[in-house]
LOLUM-724376 format. One line per field, with one value per atom (N, C-alpha, C): x, y, z; residue number from 1; atom name; residue in three letters. Coordinates in pm, whole numbers, plus 50000, padded with zeros to 5 digits. Layout:
// residues N
u: [X; ...] .
v: [Y; ...] .
w: [Z; ...] .
i: [NUM; ...] .
at: [CA; ...] .
aa: [ALA; ...] .
END
This chain:
// residues 115
u: [49077; 48950; 49044; 48925; 48970; 48911; 49004; 48864; 48860; 48783; 48759; 48708; 48796; 48781; 48706; 48614; 48551; 48487; 48491; 48413; 48332; 48453; 48417; 48345; 48261; 48238; 48341; 48289; 48418; 48339; 48366; 48311; 48367; 48358; 48423; 48494; 48567; 48528; 48584; 48647; 48731; 48804; 48785; 48889; 48877; 49015; 49007; 49020; 49079; 49109; 49214; 49280; 49431; 49539; 49529; 49639; 49790; 49917; 50032; 50062; 50020; 50029; 49943; 49881; 49764; 49787; 49827; 49910; 50005; 50124; 50227; 50158; 50082; 50081; 49988; 49935; 49871; 49988; 50107; 50194; 50273; 50344; 50349; 50301; 50178; 50128; 50083; 50148; 50150; 50244; 50364; 50475; 50498; 50424; 50426; 50472; 50609; 50666; 50606; 50529; 50473; 50347; 50261; 50147; 49975; 50047; 49947; 49962; 50102; 50028; 49982; 50010; 49937; 49763; 49724; 49564; 49528; 49566; 49572; 49550; 49610; 49659; 49532; 49541; 49407; 49484; 49446; 49486; 49379; 49396; 49349; 49327; 49250; 49269; 49148; 49231; 49212; 49198; 49064; 49106; 49067; 49001; 49014; 49133; 49206; 49349; 49459; 49459; 49468; 49577; 49581; 49670; 49581; 49755; 49731; 49822; 49771; 49849; 49798; 49861; 49838; 49781; 49686; 49650; 49668; 49731; 49748; 49683; 49590; 49545; 49672; 49728; 49850; 49871; 49914; 49871; 49867; 49929; 49904; 49718; 49670; 49572; 49579; 49535; 49576; 49698; 49788; 49870; 49890; 49923; 49896; 50024; 50068; 50228; 50158; 50217; 50129; 50267; 50172; 50269; 50354; 50476; 50561; 50441; 50454; 50347; 50443; 50566; 50601; 50786; 50861; 50941; 51070; 51140; 51226; 51236; 51039; 50993; 50981; 50947; 50922; 50854; 50835; 50758; 50677; 50557; 50571; 50427; 50508; 50418; 50355; 50195; 50167; 50029; 50074; 49978; 49843; 49689; 49577; 49564; 49509; 49444; 49310; 49303; 49140; 49188; 49301; 49364; 49420; 49395; 49479; 49560; 49628; 49736; 49882; 49929; 50080; 50201; 50303; 50453; 50501; 50492; 50591; 50725; 50770; 50845; 50850; 51003; 50921; 51049; 51046; 51100; 51164; 51311; 51341; 51377; 51353; 51372; 51235; 51219; 51077; 51178; 51273; 51336; 51357; 51353; 51320; 51264; 51277; 51133; 51090; 50940; 50854; 50855; 50872; 50940; 51019; 51115; 51220; 51127; 51051; 50968; 50892; 50866; 50750; 50824; 50917; 51037; 51101; 51134; 51126; 51011; 50876; 50804; 50725; 50728; 50716; 50908; 50992; 51086; 51049; 51012; 50975; 50884; 50756; 50621; 50646; 50783; 50836; 50949; 50997; 51087; 51033; 50917; 50866; 50716; 50746; 50710; 50553; 50485; 50372; 50286; 50350; 50328; 50455] .
v: [49412; 49473; 49497; 49496; 49543; 49588; 49678; 49773; 49720; 49701; 49636; 49732; 49798; 49914; 49795; 49809; 49730; 49900; 49835; 49933; 50074; 50108; 50275; 50238; 50169; 50137; 50039; 50112; 50060; 49978; 49874; 49805; 49726; 49737; 49671; 49543; 49412; 49280; 49216; 49136; 49058; 49018; 48958; 48913; 48966; 48985; 49037; 48928; 48982; 48874; 48791; 48695; 48622; 48652; 48719; 48701; 48728; 48735; 48712; 48819; 48975; 49084; 49034; 49016; 49065; 49003; 48832; 48797; 48901; 48914; 49020; 49136; 49233; 49310; 49306; 49175; 49144; 49115; 49048; 48957; 49082; 49180; 49312; 49390; 49372; 49511; 49405; 49340; 49236; 49262; 49289; 49288; 49446; 49539; 49699; 49697; 49748; 49785; 49877; 49966; 50097; 50057; 50046; 49990; 50110; 50260; 50323; 50296; 50269; 50196; 50067; 50014; 49830; 49908; 49975; 50012; 50065; 50157; 50202; 50190; 50093; 50038; 49898; 49980; 49898; 49920; 49692; 49667; 49721; 49769; 49825; 49740; 49690; 49601; 49660; 49749; 49856; 49823; 49747; 49674; 49711; 49867; 49963; 49968; 49985; 50070; 49946; 49808; 49724; 49749; 49765; 49792; 49720; 49659; 49646; 49727; 49743; 49880; 49834; 49942; 49917; 50060; 50120; 50271; 50305; 50382; 50497; 50596; 50653; 50772; 50858; 50957; 51052; 51140; 51230; 51385; 51450; 51472; 51487; 51468; 51323; 51282; 51138; 51031; 50905; 50858; 50809; 50712; 50601; 50588; 50415; 50373; 50289; 50203; 50045; 50080; 50010; 49883; 49752; 49659; 49713; 49639; 49615; 49505; 49558; 49453; 49362; 49326; 49226; 49228; 49150; 49122; 49266; 49279; 49372; 49547; 49541; 49668; 49724; 49847; 49878; 49924; 49914; 49944; 50079; 50171; 50332; 50349; 50508; 50554; 50690; 50632; 50740; 50839; 50948; 51052; 51078; 51082; 51082; 51156; 51349; 51456; 51434; 51509; 51617; 51596; 51636; 51699; 51595; 51503; 51351; 51295; 51154; 51170; 51171; 51152; 51235; 51108; 51072; 50982; 51064; 51010; 51090; 50985; 50865; 50800; 50609; 50605; 50415; 50288; 50267; 50187; 50071; 50084; 49953; 49811; 49673; 49595; 49459; 49460; 49321; 49192; 49156; 49045; 49037; 49170; 49169; 49096; 49010; 48988; 49043; 48992; 49083; 49216; 49133; 49209; 49332; 49353; 49419; 49531; 49492; 49588; 49652; 49638; 49645; 49796; 49754; 49898; 49995; 49936; 50041; 50103; 50053; 50136; 50250; 50204; 50247; 50395; 50336; 50457; 50571; 50511; 50620; 50725; 50669; 50748; 50815; 50788; 50881; 50963; 50949; 51046; 51139; 51129; 51225; 51323; 51266; 51347; 51331; 51193; 51174; 51044; 50973; 50913; 50885] .
w: [50699; 50589; 50461; 50393; 50248; 50128; 50053; 49964; 49817; 49753; 49616; 49544; 49407; 49348; 49182; 49157; 49072; 48967; 48833; 48781; 48869; 48887; 49008; 49109; 49158; 49237; 49392; 49513; 49598; 49686; 49718; 49838; 49928; 50048; 50127; 50129; 50196; 50179; 50290; 50387; 50412; 50374; 50311; 50220; 50055; 50042; 49836; 49769; 49610; 49541; 49614; 49512; 49592; 49476; 49396; 49322; 49466; 49404; 49457; 49542; 49432; 49497; 49607; 49637; 49747; 49886; 49814; 49946; 49978; 49860; 49948; 50024; 49995; 50086; 50177; 50233; 50364; 50376; 50392; 50447; 50437; 50404; 50426; 50561; 50553; 50658; 50754; 50752; 50904; 50985; 50938; 50920; 51046; 50956; 50982; 51153; 51177; 51334; 51360; 51320; 51435; 51441; 51550; 51525; 51474; 51506; 51423; 51232; 51239; 51112; 51097; 51174; 51108; 51172; 51283; 51324; 51165; 51094; 51009; 50856; 50861; 50689; 50666; 50526; 50455; 50301; 50330; 50179; 50015; 49939; 49855; 49688; 49649; 49528; 49421; 49370; 49266; 49113; 49118; 48964; 48835; 48875; 48742; 48698; 48819; 48820; 48759; 48822; 48785; 48905; 49017; 49154; 49265; 49339; 49493; 49572; 49649; 49768; 49879; 49958; 50170; 50094; 50195; 50130; 50335; 50370; 50493; 50519; 50629; 50615; 50666; 50628; 50696; 50700; 50740; 50803; 50666; 50597; 50456; 50340; 50436; 50283; 50268; 50241; 50225; 50099; 50158; 50106; 50042; 49930; 49895; 49842; 49877; 49834; 49757; 49658; 49544; 49524; 49574; 49532; 49360; 49341; 49221; 49121; 49052; 48930; 48843; 48867; 48801; 48846; 48822; 48872; 48839; 48938; 48863; 48899; 48924; 48949; 49079; 49156; 49298; 49328; 49480; 49537; 49566; 49483; 49440; 49544; 49608; 49711; 49623; 49670; 49579; 49713; 49687; 49741; 49662; 49735; 49651; 49759; 49639; 49706; 49581; 49591; 49556; 49387; 49410; 49308; 49230; 49243; 49140; 49266; 49184; 49231; 49202; 49348; 49258; 49320; 49269; 49346; 49407; 49491; 49647; 49649; 49606; 49567; 49550; 49575; 49546; 49674; 49668; 49812; 49668; 49700; 49623; 49681; 49640; 49757; 49743; 49658; 49604; 49634; 49645; 49670; 49782; 49903; 50061; 50139; 50201; 50338; 50325; 50390; 50417; 50509; 50640; 50784; 50685; 50626; 50564; 50470; 50400; 50363; 50455; 50482; 50571; 50682; 50735; 50789; 50693; 50562; 50484; 50420; 50482; 50402; 50540; 50657; 50823; 50758; 50776; 50745; 50722; 50559; 50429; 50488; 50532; 50580; 50684; 50809; 50905; 50865; 50748; 50720; 50609; 50574; 50482; 50570; 50700; 50846; 50786; 50720; 50674; 50844; 50869; 50997; 51128] .
i: [1; 1; 1; 2; 2; 2; 3; 3; 3; 4; 4; 4; 5; 5; 5; 6; 6; 6; 7; 7; 7; 8; 8; 8; 9; 9; 9; 10; 10; 10; 11; 11; 11; 12; 12; 12; 13; 13; 13; 14; 14; 14; 15; 15; 15; 16; 16; 16; 17; 17; 17; 18; 18; 18; 19; 19; 19; 20; 20; 20; 21; 21; 21; 22; 22; 22; 23; 23; 23; 24; 24; 24; 25; 25; 25; 26; 26; 26; 27; 27; 27; 28; 28; 28; 29; 29; 29; 30; 30; 30; 31; 31; 31; 32; 32; 32; 33; 33; 33; 34; 34; 34; 35; 35; 35; 36; 36; 36; 37; 37; 37; 38; 38; 38; 39; 39; 39; 40; 40; 40; 41; 41; 41; 42; 42; 42; 43; 43; 43; 44; 44; 44; 45; 45; 45; 46; 46; 46; 47; 47; 47; 48; 48; 48; 49; 49; 49; 50; 50; 50; 51; 51; 51; 52; 52; 52; 53; 53; 53; 54; 54; 54; 55; 55; 55; 56; 56; 56; 57; 57; 57; 58; 58; 58; 59; 59; 59; 60; 60; 60; 61; 61; 61; 62; 62; 62; 63; 63; 63; 64; 64; 64; 65; 65; 65; 66; 66; 66; 67; 67; 67; 68; 68; 68; 69; 69; 69; 70; 70; 70; 71; 71; 71; 72; 72; 72; 73; 73; 73; 74; 74; 74; 75; 75; 75; 76; 76; 76; 77; 77; 77; 78; 78; 78; 79; 79; 79; 80; 80; 80; 81; 81; 81; 82; 82; 82; 83; 83; 83; 84; 84; 84; 85; 85; 85; 86; 86; 86; 87; 87; 87; 88; 88; 88; 89; 89; 89; 90; 90; 90; 91; 91; 91; 92; 92; 92; 93; 93; 93; 94; 94; 94; 95; 95; 95; 96; 96; 96; 97; 97; 97; 98; 98; 98; 99; 99; 99; 100; 100; 100; 101; 101; 101; 102; 102; 102; 103; 103; 103; 104; 104; 104; 105; 105; 105; 106; 106; 106; 107; 107; 107; 108; 108; 108; 109; 109; 109; 110; 110; 110; 111; 111; 111; 112; 112; 112; 113; 113; 113; 114; 114; 114; 115; 115; 115] .
at: [N; CA; C; N; CA; C; N; CA; C; N; CA; C; N; CA; C; N; CA; C; N; CA; C; N; CA; C; N; CA; C; N; CA; C; N; CA; C; N; CA; C; N; CA; C; N; CA; C; N; CA; C; N; CA; C; N; CA; C; N; CA; C; N; CA; C; N; CA; C; N; CA; C; N; CA; C; N; CA; C; N; CA; C; N; CA; C; N; CA; C; N; CA; C; N; CA; C; N; CA; C; N; CA; C; N; CA; C; N; CA; C; N; CA; C; N; CA; C; N; CA; C; N; CA; C; N; CA; C; N; CA; C; N; CA; C; N; CA; C; N; CA; C; N; CA; C; N; CA; C; N; CA; C; N; CA; C; N; CA; C; N; CA; C; N; CA; C; N; CA; C; N; CA; C; N; CA; C; N; CA; C; N; CA; C; N; CA; C; N; CA; C; N; CA; C; N; CA; C; N; CA; C; N; CA; C; N; CA; C; N; CA; C; N; CA; C; N; CA; C; N; CA; C; N; CA; C; N; CA; C; N; CA; C; N; CA; C; N; CA; C; N; CA; C; N; CA; C; N; CA; C; N; CA; C; N; CA; C; N; CA; C; N; CA; C; N; CA; C; N; CA; C; N; CA; C; N; CA; C; N; CA; C; N; CA; C; N; CA; C; N; CA; C; N; CA; C; N; CA; C; N; CA; C; N; CA; C; N; CA; C; N; CA; C; N; CA; C; N; CA; C; N; CA; C; N; CA; C; N; CA; C; N; CA; C; N; CA; C; N; CA; C; N; CA; C; N; CA; C; N; CA; C; N; CA; C; N; CA; C; N; CA; C; N; CA; C; N; CA; C; N; CA; C; N; CA; C; N; CA; C; N; CA; C; N; CA; C; N; CA; C; N; CA; C; N; CA; C; N; CA; C] .
aa: [MET; MET; MET; GLU; GLU; GLU; ILE; ILE; ILE; VAL; VAL; VAL; ILE; ILE; ILE; THR; THR; THR; GLU; GLU; GLU; GLY; GLY; GLY; LYS; LYS; LYS; VAL; VAL; VAL; ARG; ARG; ARG; SER; SER; SER; GLU; GLU; GLU; THR; THR; THR; THR; THR; THR; GLY; GLY; GLY; PRO; PRO; PRO; ASP; ASP; ASP; PRO; PRO; PRO; PRO; PRO; PRO; SER; SER; SER; ALA; ALA; ALA; LYS; LYS; LYS; ARG; ARG; ARG; ALA; ALA; ALA; ARG; ARG; ARG; THR; THR; THR; VAL; VAL; VAL; ALA; ALA; ALA; ASN; ASN; ASN; PHE; PHE; PHE; LEU; LEU; LEU; PRO; PRO; PRO; ARG; ARG; ARG; PRO; PRO; PRO; GLU; GLU; GLU; LEU; LEU; LEU; LEU; LEU; LEU; THR; THR; THR; GLY; GLY; GLY; ALA; ALA; ALA; THR; THR; THR; ILE; ILE; ILE; VAL; VAL; VAL; HIS; HIS; HIS; ASN; ASN; ASN; LEU; LEU; LEU; ASP; ASP; ASP; GLU; GLU; GLU; ASN; ASN; ASN; TYR; TYR; TYR; THR; THR; THR; GLY; GLY; GLY; ILE; ILE; ILE; ARG; ARG; ARG; PHE; PHE; PHE; GLU; GLU; GLU; THR; THR; THR; ASN; ASN; ASN; ALA; ALA; ALA; GLY; GLY; GLY; PRO; PRO; PRO; VAL; VAL; VAL; VAL; VAL; VAL; VAL; VAL; VAL; MET; MET; MET; MET; MET; MET; PRO; PRO; PRO; VAL; VAL; VAL; ALA; ALA; ALA; ALA; ALA; ALA; GLY; GLY; GLY; PHE; PHE; PHE; GLU; GLU; GLU; PHE; PHE; PHE; THR; THR; THR; VAL; VAL; VAL; VAL; VAL; VAL; HIS; HIS; HIS; GLU; GLU; GLU; SER; SER; SER; GLU; GLU; GLU; THR; THR; THR; GLY; GLY; GLY; SER; SER; SER; ARG; ARG; ARG; ILE; ILE; ILE; LEU; LEU; LEU; GLY; GLY; GLY; SER; SER; SER; ILE; ILE; ILE; LYS; LYS; LYS; GLY; GLY; GLY; GLN; GLN; GLN; THR; THR; THR; LEU; LEU; LEU; ALA; ALA; ALA; ALA; ALA; ALA; ARG; ARG; ARG; ALA; ALA; ALA; ILE; ILE; ILE; ALA; ALA; ALA; TYR; TYR; TYR; ARG; ARG; ARG; ILE; ILE; ILE; SER; SER; SER; GLU; GLU; GLU; PHE; PHE; PHE; LEU; LEU; LEU; ARG; ARG; ARG; LEU; LEU; LEU; LYS; LYS; LYS; SER; SER; SER; LEU; LEU; LEU; LYS; LYS; LYS] .
END
């Protein structure tokens, strides 16, 4: 399932927009190494904020791993809380294979005791 946010409205869709970042997010999500991550992952296309990411429900609340916006940028991990968004860190490796990125995301969440 994918979530699309436009003009402040949230819609659930079986397939979302098709920019390169959306394809990359789907590919990375398919390679998540732990079943609890894979079953709880949702692709989010926030057209208002201009990002695509993979959203996880964690012990501390929802966390979104935002896809890089352009070459040379990193994956940004953001905690979404009632008080606002807070950056937890970033994951290097935009040029890595999707399987390696999925592993790094999994390890980041595990080391921070989020999942």
